[in-house]
N, C-alpha and C positions, 0 to 999 in steps of 0.2 A: 353469368353475372358474376363480377368480381368485388369483394370488399376492401376499402383500403383505409386504415388509421390515419388520419390526417392531422396537420396542425397550423396554425395561422402563424403571423408574425408576432402576435402578442402571447405565443405559446397557449392557446386554447386547444385543447384536444377534442376531436369530433371523428365520427366515421362516414364514410360515404360509398354507396352503392353505383356500381357503374356496368354498362353492358359488358366492356373488356378495356383492357389498358388503353387501347388507342381513344375509346371515347373518354376516358379520365384526361388524358393529354389533351385532347380537342377541346373540351371544357375548361381545362386549367389555363391553356395558352388564351381563351377567349376571356378569361375572368367570370365566368360564370359559376364557379364554386365560391361560396361565400360562407364565412364563419358564423355559425348560429348565435354565438355567444356576443360577438363585437361588430360582424357585419364585414369585417376585411378580406378581400379578395386575394392577398397575398398568402396563398396556401401550398403547402406541400405536404407529400406522404411522410409517413413516419415509418422506421424499422418495424417490420412486422416479424414473429414467428409463424411458420404456417401452421394451419389448423389441420393436423395428421391424425385420422382415426386409426386404432388399432382393432384390430379384429377378433385377437384372443382375448378370451374370459370376458365378452359382451353382452349383454341380453339382447335379443333380436327387438329392432326398433319396429313401431307400429307404423304402418304405411302413412303417410303425411306427417309422421311426427317430426317437430323441430329437432336438430342436433345442435349441441351445444359446441361451441369452438372458442379456443382461447389465443388472444394474440398475444400474452406475454404474461408473467407471473405478476400478481398484485403485491410489491413490495414496497412499504413505505420508506424505508431506507433508500432503495436503490431511486425511487420517484424524487426524494430530498436531494440525493447527490445529482441526479441529472437536472433538477432545476437551479441548484447551485452552479454547475457547468454552464447552464444558459445565461443566468446572471452574470458570470465572471466573463462570458464571451462578449454579453451586451456592455458590460464595462470596459473592456479593453477595446471594443470599436468604437466606442464613445470617446474615449480619452487616449487614444495611440494614434498614429498615421499608419496608414496602410501602404506599405512598399512592395507589396506584389512579389516578384520574382528576384528583385533587388534586396532582398532581405541580408543575405548576408553580406554583402558589399556595405549596404547602409549601416550595419551593425559594428562593422569594423571602422567605419569613417567616425560613428560617435564614440567608440572605445577607445579609438587612438585621436581623439579630439580636433578630426578635420571636418567635423559637421557639428551642429548645435545638439545638444542634449536633450533628448525627447524620447518619449515610449513609442517604439514601432511595433508592427506585427506583420506577417507577410509569408511568404513559401520558400522552403529550403528544401534541399536535397540532404539526404543523411551522411553524404560527404562532406557537404558544408558546414552541418552543423557539428560535426568530427573534429574539422579543422578548426570552425571557431572556439570550440572546449579545447584544443590545443593551444591557441592562443590566448587562453584565459578569459575569453569573452562567454559571459554567463548567458544563456538563453533558455527557455523554457518552450517545449510543445504547447499549444492549445488541444485540449482533448475533443475527439470527434463526436458531437451528438447521435443520438440514434436517428433521427430525421435527417441526418445527412449523410446516411449510408444508402440511401435509396438514388 
């Protein structure tokens, strides 16, 4: 059995148990995993730290006893920061045009007034970002969320 920390499109966190990773993939693709809070089937895995038992300085476990596992530190400040980044991404996606791999090209057109001034977001290589900075074009990366690392 494998346990995943899951998150829905409305950022409700919950966990799910699956026979193996293939079972999760099959259920997710078929829309069979739903959020227990809102019922959404737009569910993804969250970034998890592995639960690794340390053998030294441990008392012997009783047969059949449950073992506690930790998925990540319970840090209110970190949770608040992650939620703020989620809200930032929601705001950007709602109020800017996604231009994909054409980001550097579109940013230049807007900067040089060859295209209408508007908010955009997309994808760029480090080389593109460096070239934009050299031209005086201000861009900012959107931080990755823990669930985007899966």
